[in-house]
C-alpha angles and dihedrals in degrees: 000000000000089000091052092050089047090052091050091050090048091052091049091050091048091048092051091047089051091049089053094043098050098040110117136222118224119239112214120196128188123199111274091222094057109108105122130056118199136168096319113348116187113227128192117192120191118219119192119195126141090215096047125240130290096192137008126181135176128202139177115214126200129168091353095306122114122212118194115232103173138005124185127177133184129190112278119255106187097158110012097056128186115237133209093015112178119242114283122227118212109201122191142142124247125192150086094292091067098027108039093177091073118107133196110281142055125341139158128242114211130189122182130183135188122211116239098231140087099297097033094210117198125216134162151177131236133198130188109228139177119237116221114187101179119084117236119260132189132201121191131211118263095232121130106246113207108201131195128188112260094016141095144241141179128235129189125208145159128235126202124193124033105309119189094193140001141172140105130311120203108182106302094344123096125201120194126241121229135197112263112267119253093035093283118152120263136035139260140200132206106212139174134219098217122232091246098041115120113248088233090069113109117208111230129200110219139184123192124210126213092260095056091261113139135202124204135202130190121222122211103260131188124185106195097213097196092051098048112121117257111214119218127238110212136180109230112198114211128184135207092264092059092044091051091048093052096042095046091050100041103028104028096152096043128106139203135056112358095220092050090049090049092051091049090052092046093051112024097033091043090054092048092046092050089051090053089053092047091051090060087078086090089064097068133120120238091231142058109274092183136059106178135062115279118262127237108218103271122252095007132140120223107238097171134015135223114282095008108165108226125203106201106218121196120179089345093307127110107237101170146357126213138164117242108220103197147024125286106217120190131191130138121334117279092005116174110267110225128209107250090218144345114297149112125282109241098170132027113161143082114302113185114252090012091059114202102007139188125194120192123196117216098182137268092050096304114132139168125218127208118189144180093036121167091205137022116205101175134068134219109277096029117133112226133194128225108276095016113143109241101174143320133286119251146144104267119141119007094353126124095190142012110291144115121258103212123186141150134218135195116205088340095309111118113231140184108273097205097092090053088058088058116087092195092055092049091049093050099040105030117014094044092055104038136023108270104183116232094352106185100191 
């Protein structure tokens, strides 16, 4: 009997030891970007615990006083635990709208969680934050902004309050705002009105506050209807020799019908290549790297214009349609390709339909693109000067003859380069509104 009782006691002790041993401690994580609390800032805290949580609570603390923001409880499970419970997300709102006692200045955000097991261990996370009580506001310049489809402009504005982001939205495209050069007050944004954007779209200057609140400002916009560009629609005959050249170069390991492979390259690869170009917007300098008008490649003939719509015709049948976002500039074979302006090389490698390709950043999201090269003589990171030879023209990629594909993009949106070749346009739209050091237009 004593042995039986001893065994029972031993099992109880072992069970209690196991309950202690396998009890978990919650891991609470706050968003790394969270450092400012505004009017009503949404917060999502992640709580990891294999047994789930019994209790979670969030506070904001300022000047020694705690204010509760969220409080969640679940039924206790001290013995029959759950296992493999997915991470819990505690969502709540922090800010002066819900906690009017908060004042401008420093505070601390606190989230605590209790594990739903035998021990019910409690752990938490804290973050020092800044309270901003005033909503963000934006005021826009009073300039008349003449906009043309496929082209760009610059707007200046002022933001009051603690904005976390600002810039211009045109439809579904967003263009960043930047501090005015030379340390002057205010901000500016270079923005584009994309070639395929409806004329009814109104560009909007925006500023976002830390709580997700957003202020908007309207610029004075004029769309001169008679002067809007009219893009051409052209039939582009292609033969089997050209199709074979493109497919063998860009899809060498593929199989199947040559025409179908060509169309897939022309559509799917084109889309992927343009996305690669657009993603280069992250590789831009927050300053003007140039001070003169942009150069058109000297002594070249324009073979194709920006935003030409091309119907690809094979044996008298239309097999595809694509929009050509640049200029095809032809000269002599293997002519030296010159940098259109001062800048930094951010891409120098093959790029699908563009063949051997160079992209030069000129600051504030403005970049030039040079495609179909036979030779690349610069490397990513190199600084180049206006007129510097960076490589040689060729017919790599989707090119039927030796030429340079030249295009420009602003924050990843491809635009018509011709206004950037015009010193008067740059003076009226850029240099008059912001400080463009040593502009020689």
